[in-house]
C-alpha positions in Angstrom: 0.0 0.0 0.0 2.8 2.4 0.9 4.5 1.8 -2.5 1.3 2.6 -4.3 1.1 6.0 -2.4 4.7 6.7 -3.4 3.9 5.8 -7.0 0.9 8.1 -7.1 3.0 10.9 -5.5 5.7 10.4 -8.1 3.3 10.6 -11.0 1.7 13.8 -9.6 5.2 15.3 -9.1 6.2 14.4 -12.7 3.1 16.2 -14.1 3.7 19.3 -11.9 7.4 19.5 -13.0 6.5 19.0 -16.6 3.7 21.6 -16.6 4.6 25.0 -18.1 4.6 27.8 -15.6 3.5 31.2 -17.1 5.9 34.0 -16.4 3.8 36.9 -15.0 5.3 39.6 -12.9 4.6 43.3 -12.5 7.4 45.5 -13.5 8.7 48.4 -11.4 9.8 51.5 -13.4 11.9 54.1 -11.6 10.8 57.2 -13.4 13.8 59.0 -14.8 16.1 56.1 -13.9 18.9 57.5 -11.7 17.9 61.1 -12.4 14.5 60.5 -10.8 11.6 63.0 -10.9 13.4 66.3 -11.5 13.3 69.3 -13.8 15.0 69.4 -17.2 14.6 65.7 -18.0 12.6 64.7 -21.1 10.2 62.0 -19.7 8.8 61.4 -23.1 12.2 60.2 -24.3 12.5 58.2 -21.0 9.3 56.4 -21.7 10.1 55.6 -25.4 10.5 52.0 -26.1 9.0 50.9 -22.8 5.8 48.9 -22.7 3.6 49.5 -19.7 1.2 46.7 -18.8 -1.6 46.3 -16.3 -0.2 45.7 -12.9 3.1 47.5 -13.5 4.0 50.5 -11.3 5.9 53.7 -11.6 8.2 54.6 -8.7 8.8 58.3 -8.3 11.7 59.7 -6.2 11.7 63.5 -5.6 12.1 66.3 -3.1 8.7 66.4 -1.5 9.0 70.1 -0.6 9.4 71.1 -4.3 7.5 68.5 -6.3 4.5 66.2 -6.4 2.7 63.8 -8.7 -0.7 64.6 -10.1 -2.8 62.7 -12.6 -4.7 65.0 -15.0 -6.7 64.7 -18.2 -5.2 64.9 -21.6 -6.0 68.6 -22.1 -4.6 69.7 -18.8 -1.5 67.6 -19.5 -0.9 69.3 -22.8 -1.3 72.7 -21.2 0.4 71.9 -17.9 -2.6 72.8 -15.8 -2.7 71.3 -12.4 -5.7 73.1 -11.0 -8.2 70.2 -11.0 -6.3 66.9 -10.9 -8.0 63.5 -11.4 -5.9 62.1 -8.6 -3.0 63.2 -6.4 -0.5 60.3 -6.2 1.7 62.1 -3.7 1.8 60.6 -0.2 4.3 63.0 1.3 7.5 61.0 1.5 9.0 61.9 -1.9 9.1 58.1 -2.6 5.7 57.5 -4.2 4.2 54.9 -6.4 1.6 55.1 -9.2 0.1 51.7 -9.7 -1.0 51.1 -13.2 -4.1 49.2 -12.5 -6.3 50.3 -15.4 -5.8 50.0 -19.1 -5.8 53.6 -20.1 -3.5 56.6 -20.7 -2.1 58.1 -17.5 -1.2 61.7 -17.7 1.1 62.7 -14.8 2.7 66.0 -14.0 4.4 68.0 -11.3 1.6 70.0 -9.8 3.7 72.3 -7.7 5.5 73.8 -10.6 3.0 73.2 -13.4 5.3 71.0 -15.4 8.3 72.9 -14.2 11.2 72.1 -16.4 9.3 69.5 -18.4 8.2 67.4 -15.4 5.3 65.6 -17.1 4.9 62.0 -18.2 2.3 60.2 -20.3 2.1 56.4 -20.4 -0.3 54.1 -22.1 -1.2 51.0 -20.1 -2.1 47.9 -22.0 -3.2 44.4 -21.1 -0.4 41.9 -20.9 -0.1 40.1 -24.3 -0.8 36.4 -24.3 2.3 34.2 -23.9 3.7 33.0 -27.2 2.5 29.6 -28.4 5.1 26.9 -28.0 6.4 25.3 -31.2 4.9 22.0 -32.0 6.9 19.0 -30.8 9.1 17.5 -33.5 8.1 14.0 -34.5 10.4 11.0 -34.3 8.7 8.4 -36.4 5.2 8.1 -35.0 6.0 9.3 -31.5 6.6 12.9 -30.7 9.7 14.1 -28.9 7.8 15.2 -25.9 6.0 11.9 -25.6 9.3 10.0 -26.0 11.0 12.0 -23.3 8.0 11.5 -21.0 8.1 7.8 -21.6 11.8 7.8 -20.6 11.7 10.3 -17.7 8.6 9.1 -15.8 9.7 5.5 -15.4 13.2 6.6 -14.3 11.7 9.1 -11.8 9.3 6.4 -10.5 12.1 3.9 -10.2 14.3 6.4 -8.3 11.5 7.3 -5.9 10.7 3.7 -5.2 14.4 2.8 -4.7 14.8 5.7 -2.2 11.5 4.6 -0.4 12.7 1.0 -0.1 16.0 2.2 1.3 14.2 4.3 3.9 11.9 1.4 4.9 14.9 -0.9 5.3 16.6 1.6 7.7 13.6 1.7 10.0 
């Protein structure tokens, strides 16, 4: 009975190990890289070539006495108007995060200086693209390569587990 339980556990383990694991992780972007959220930096150029996806977040580092982070609409962004923001992302520490939790355009600017020295950033947040489809398994005769490997690996794994189990039982 114990060997049967080990056999079942080994089969389950083999399927878990063989199952593909999707790679999903939110990405943190430090705005301005090592220059942070400061005047005289072109944040449009900084954002070029970057893809912002749902769940990513923007990390702003700045002097809290001189700057802040406001989200505004497209018109106010274009005209650097901070009078009626959609949201104030500033929490007071000068180390603030904008979570990109909606698929939309985010229009962010420094509200204390009204885009002082170009301090504004627009990002488009998209849904994460689906993972690429894996290439079909190459056939070796009438058996695919994946099936062939599974037919080899699973018995070896089961034999190994059962051998270790027998050794443990003999020691007891």
